[in-house]
N, C-alpha and C positions, 0 to 999 in steps of 0.2 A: 180216367177213360183210357184201355189199354193202348189205344190207337195213336195217342198223341204220342211223338217221340222226339224229344226235346235237340237231338243231334243235330235234327233241321236244324232248328231255330241256331244251336252255336255256328254251324258251319256255315248258314248264310250270314252271320256278326263277321264271321273270319271273310269272307268272300266278299264283303261291302267294302270292308275297311280297304282290301288290296283294292276294289274298283276304284273308290274316290280318289287315290293317289294317283293311278292310273289314268283317268280322266276328268281330273280338275281342269287342268290348264285347258283343254278343250269344249270345257262345258262353260268356260271363261267367257270364249271369244264366239259361242252359242249365245249367250245372254247377250251379253254387249250387240250381236247381229240383228234379233230379234226385239230386244227390246227400243232400241236406241236407232236414229238413220242419218249417224254420221261417218258411216263407215261403208266405203264404195262397193267391196265384195271379203271374203273371209282373209286372203293376204294382207291386205290394206288395216284391216282389225287388227290381225296378229301384230303384222309391222309398228301399228299405232301402239298398242300396247308396250311391246316392248321398248320401245325409244322413250315414252313418256312415264313407264313404270317398273321400266328394266323384267327380268325373271317374276321376279314376286308380284306381278302386280298377275300374274295367269293362276297365281295358287291364292290370289284374293278369296275374303271369305272360305276359306276351306277347314278351317276349327271345327265349326259348325255341322257342316255337313258329314266330317269325319266322324263328330260326336255321334249325331243323329243318325245316319244315312248309315254307319252301320245296323244300330237297333234295325233302322226301317228293312232293310235286307233280310234281316235277323228273320223279321215278321213275316215277310213278302214269302222265304223262301220255304219258312217254318209252316207257313198255313198253306202253302199251296201243295206241300209235299203231303203236311195228314188229312187235307181237303180230297186228295187223290185217295188216299187210306180209306178215309171215311166213305166216302162215294164205292171205293172195291167191297168193301167190309157188308155195306146194305143193298147195291145192289148183284153182289155176286158172292156174299157169304165171305169172303176170304181176303183181308187186306193187302195181301201179298199179290191181287190179282190184275195184271198191268191196267189200266185204263186204257179204254177205247177212245176214240176220236170225241165224240159225244159229251164222254166225260171228263177230258182232257180241258174241252170247250171252258164247260161248266166252271169247273177248276181254277181256270186264267182267270173267268170273267169275274167271280167273283172275292179272286185276288185280288184285280185293278179296285173291284169297288172299295173292298176291304184297307186299300194301302192307300187310300183317299184321307182318311181319318187323322193319318201320323204325316203323311208324304205332304199337302197343301201348307202346313205351318214353315215344316223345315226350306219346303220350295222360295218361299215366300221368304224369310230370312236370310237363306241363301242369295237369291236376287236382288234386294236391297242392296245387301252388303256388296256382290257383284258389280252394282251400278252406282256405286261413289263417287266416282271421279266421272259421271257422266253431267259435271257442271251444275250437282244439285239437281239431277234429273230437269237438266236445262230442257230437255225437248218437252217437258210441261209447263217450264217456269217461265217467265219473263222477270225482268225488274220493274217495279212500277216506275213510270217517270219518260223521259221524252229526249228529243236530243234537238238541236237549235231547228235540224231541217223534219221535225216533226215522228220524226221513227223510234220505235222505242228502245229503250237501252237492254242488251242482252246479257244476259250471266254470266258469260264468259268473257264478254268484253271488258268487266271492273274485276277482273280477279279473283275472283271468289272460286274456280272452277276446283280448288282444289279442297273446297269447305267437306268437313265430314257430316252426315248426318248423325250417323251412327258409329260409335265407337265401338262396338264389336258387338256379336249375336244378341249377349244378354240387355244388352242398351237398347236395340234394334225390338227384340221384343218386348220389353216393356217400353217404349215408345209408342211401339206399337198399337197396343193394348190400352196408352192411357190417352191415346189418340184417336182412335179407331175401334175398341172394344174387342171383344174376343172374336166375332164375324170378320173384324181385319186382319184377322189371323188366317182365315176361310176364304179372302178376296181370290178369286181365281181356280175357288173346287169345283166349281160347275164346269168348267172349261179342263180339268182336270181328269174328272168322272168319263169324261169324251177322249181325251188321251189315253186314261189309260186301261180300261175297258177293254178296248178291243185291242191296243199297246200290248197289255201282257200275254193277251188270245195268241198275237202273232209273233210273241216272245218264247212262251213255252210250247208250242206246237212245234212252228219248226224245228226249237232245239230238240224238242221230243223225237221226229222225224226223221232229223238228218242225224242223231247218233245212232239212230236204228240200221240208219242206210250205211254210213261209214264204219257199224261192226256185223257185219254177215255174217258171222260164225255164228251169233247169238247170246254173244256170252254177257254175261249179267253188269259188266261194268265196261265201260269203253275207255278205249287208249286213247293216255292223255292230248295227242297230239288230234285225234277224234274232237274230243271235248271241245278244244280250243278252237276249233274251226266252226263247229256245229254251233259252239254259243257266240263266237263273232261275228256268225253269218244273221242267228236270230238277232242277235244285238241291232245290226246293220238294219234287217228288215223293217224289225220293231221301232225303231227310232225314224226312217226315214216316211216309214207311214202315217206316223202319228204326230210330223213336222208341224203341219195344218192348228193343229191342235195345241200342240206346246206354242207356235208363235203366239194365238191368243190368251194364254196360259201368263205367258211371259210378262204378253204387255200389260196386263189385266193387274199382276203381283209386282210389276214398277210402277205402276201409277198411280204416286203418291197421294197423301190426303191433302196436302195445302188448293194441289188444282186438279180436280178429277178430269182426265178428259175422257173414259167411258163410264157411263154408266150400268153396262151391264157384257154381258157375253154377245148377244146379239148386235149390240151398237158398238161394238170393237170389231168387232168381223165387218159390220157394213160401213166405219168408218175408213177401217186400215184399208178395206177394197175402193172405197170413194177413192183415198187421197193416194195410196201408193199402188193397186191395184193388183192383180190375181196374184203376182208373182212373191210379194211379202208375204205370203202364206206358204212360201217354198222356202224362206229364208232361213239358214240355217242348216239345209237339210244338206249339204254336201259334207259341213261339222259333224252333224249329226250318224251321218253315214261313216266316218269315219271314225270317230269316236266313240261308237258302238259297236267297233268290233274290237278290239282290243280291250276296253272297260269289259262288255262281258263275255270275251274270250276268259279274262282274267275272274271274273268273277264266278264263270260254273267251273273253272278249272279247278279254284282255291276252294269251292265249296264241296264238288265232289271228292277232290282228294283229303280230305280233311272230314268228310262225312265217311269215304273208309276209314281213316284213320279212327275217327272216335266207334266204329262196328268194331272195328276188330277188337278192342276193349272188351266190346261188350258184348262178344261171343266167345271170349275167353274169361 
């Protein structure tokens, strides 16, 4: 099919790799804040990770997203760009015709829907690995037994906080498949749809609009500084608005099979609200805003520059 351009997928792959390296430390902080309740605030979480696990703690579980998120971003950016061209081809008869706002909305929403197929298992494994030091998911578990006073023995009090449930990404995937089956890899996928369909709409549209505003001379390619600013702001907007659904997704995905706290999305929402109030759904919003800017700025800049480089070869 002539409208499919593979250079979009390759540029998305390169952009994805660069964004993972930039954003993973804050992603670890965000996951710990959302899935657990042992941190007072963002700063306390950062200091606790550094004190107990040193700098390497912030990069825990990065090997899997580095390998998989590159493929994920390749599909997201390739799918979005080619969907725009497909819409333009069939609506206007010319795939190079710029998309209108409705076209961008449709392309973004379809991209968000498509992304869940690959993104849900990737996110699940990443979150399970990031939560490794949470006293074997101690928020979910208590060791069977009691003290002399009748109280239950907490996991942390018997010195198993550093036990690892998973040896690495491959072991994590095989363990989930063995204990929960294929549906286990898609736990939290419903919440991810609620996050990513509007999330990608509020990612690509602000980027496109801001790039247009920052390039008033109508140049076909925006200045790198404009790309960084537009991409960074788009990332912050998208991630902050997606935070409530992201909290639900993270909690469901961190919820281990050994002792399930949540039976589904609605139960997770009501249970979280009942125990921690409305503010729980905005936990990690500040981290998302801060993390979203450099990640998305890096993602879009690397993507656009790579695309420009590949297309220069194609013209020759």
